[in-house]
N, C-alpha and C positions, 0 to 999 in steps of 0.2 A: 504494500500500500504506500502510495506517495503522500507524504504529509504536507508538503508544500513544493512549489516550483520556484527554484532560484532564478533570479534575473541573470540574463546573459551578461558576461563580463566583457565590456568594451574598452575600459580604461586600463592603465598599467598600475601595478602596485609595487612601489619601491620602498625598501626598508633600510634604515641606517642602524647598524649595530656596533657594539664595541664595549669594552669595559668602562666603568664609571670614570668620568673626567676626560674621555677621549674626544669631546667636542661635537657630539651628535646634534645637540640643540643649535649650536652655531652653524653647523653645516646645513641643517634643515632650513634655517632662515636664508642662508645664501642660495640654496636651491630654489626656495620659494620666489626670491627676487629674480633669479635667472629664468624661471618658468614664466613669470609675469612679463619679462622683457621679450621672451620668445612667443608670447601670447598663447601659451598652453594652459588650459584650465586645470587647476589643481585643488586638492583638499589636503590638509595636514592634520596630524593627530600624534600625540605623544602618549606612550604607555610607561608605567601604569597611569591610570586616570585619577591621580591624587585628588582627594576632595569628593569624589563620587562614591556612592554606596558600594559599587562593584569593587573598588580598590581598598575598602576598609580593612579586610583581613590582611592584605599585603602591607599596609601601613603598620599594622600590629606586628607582623612578622619582622619587618625591617627595624622596628623599634625594640626587638628582642623579647616580645611577649611569649613566644613559643620556644625560646632557647637563647642563650647569650651569644652563641655562635651560629653562623648559617648552617654548619654541618649538623647541628642539633635537630634539624628538620630534614626528613628524607627528601631527595630530589623529586620523587613522585608526588609527595604531599604538597610541597612548596609549588610545584608546577601547576597543580590544580587551582591554587589561589590566583595565579596569574592568568590561567586559561579562562576562568570565569569573567575576569575583567575584560578580556578580549572578546569573549562571547557577547558581552553587553554592548560592545561597539560594532560588532560584525554587521548588524542590519544597516547602519548608516554607511559603513565602508562599502558594502555591496551596492547600495543606492548610488554612491558617488561613482563607482566603477561602471555601473549600468548607464550612467549619464555621460560616459566617455571621459571622465576626469582622471588625471594621473594623481594617485594617492601617495603621499609621502608620509612615512611613519618613523617616528623616533622610538625605536625598540618594537619588538613584536615576538612571534613564537620563538625565534632563535635566541632570544635573551635567556629562555629556559635551557636551550641547548648549550649555551655558554656557561651561565652561572650555576645551573643545577647539574648540567652534565659534567662540570668541573669537579663536582663532589665524587664522581665515579672514576676511579683510577684505572680499572681494568677495561681495556678497549672493547672486548666482547660484551661486557655489561653496559658500557656506554652506548654501543650500537643498539642493544636491546632497548635501552631507555629512549633513544632517539626515535626508534621505530614506534614505540608506544606513544611518545609525545606527538609525532606527526599524525598518527592514526586518530588519536583523541581529539586534536584540535582541527585538523583539516577534513577529517571524514565524519567523526561522530558529532562534533560541534559545528561542522561546516563553515569554519572561519576561512575567509578567502586566502588563497595561497599566493605568495609574492612572485612577481616576475623576476626580481633580482634583489639580493640582500648584499648591501655594502657593509663590510666590517672594517671599522677604523681601528688600526692597530697601534697601540702605545704600550710600552712596557709597564707592567703593573705598578712598580715603584714610582714611576713618573706620574701615572694617572692618579694614584692616591694623593700625591702632592697637589695636583691640579684640582681635585675635588675640594681641597681645603680653601681654595680661592673663591668658591661659589658663595653666593649670598645665602642666608639662612632659608631653608626650605620648610614650608608649612607643615609637612607631614612628620618632621622630626620633633620628638618631644624634648630632646636635649642633645647637645653637642652639634658638631658640624658634619659628622659622618654617620651613615646608617650602618646596620649590621654587616652588610656586604663591604662597604667602603672602608671600614676601619680594620678589616681583617686582611692583612697583606697576603697570607697564605691562600685565602679564598680568591683574592684578585689574581694571583699568579696562576692558580688552577683554572680560573675562568678564562684568562688570557690564552693558556695553552689549549683549552677546550674549543675556543673560537678558531684558533689556527688549525686545529684538527678538523673542525667542521668544514672549513673552506677547502682543506686538502682532500677530504673524503667526498665532498659534494661540490665539485668545482663548476658544474653546469650553471648553477644559480646563486653562487656565492663568489664575491670578489674581496680580496684583502687590499686595503689602502694603507700603505706605510706612512705614518704621520711624523716619524722621527728620522732625520738624516744627520749623520755625523754627530750624534748625541744631542741634537737640538730639535725642538718642536718646529715643524714647518709653519709658515704663515697660513692662516685660515684660507686665504685666497688660493694658495698653491694647492692645498688639500682639496679645495672645491674643484679646481680644474682637473685634478686626478679623478675625482668622482664623476664629473661631467663626461670625461672621455669614456668612462665605462657605461654611461647611460645612453650615449648617442645611438648605439646599435639597437638597444631595447626600444627607444622612442621612435626610431624610424621604421 
């Protein structure tokens, strides 16, 4: 029995991923400006949707309610919290795509592949987790699948320092770093998990190196790297 008929996907779904502090928000703004200049209709969204009911359990998780360290919560359990938030937004994402808009997202399903997959050290078990994650989100929950995932790569130690420069975020009850951001071991594991993801799924994942000769590249330079990877998708 068919429960509902999904709208045909006409637009493109582009996702920016990477560890905390890698500049996803900045690059999303630069892309939005570039798309406006090119007269390409877009819609943007950032995950988690802090402040919304669907992100409430995520805020509790990142504030340490379910354990002082990210590893205190299993990757499967934590992934469900984030999946519900994306399910909440899936209807409007599908509507944007059906109208032919290019949808730009700051984080999406592969944030779980990176941060939660990084908790799993054995590659065979991580592959099992990834298969479960994609089936749960893309098939069971019918969340739209991206056309391309751009992963901004910055070494974990540098990204942790960059997080400290951010203005205070409303979802944090105290401090400047959430449970993921203050745990350098977690960030290093997430970094390696993102690199592994791009290596094992190269068809729809691209790594953008944001550090050269030990220095962070200017945002405009990183933007051009991203744009070069998008041109084939958009054409």
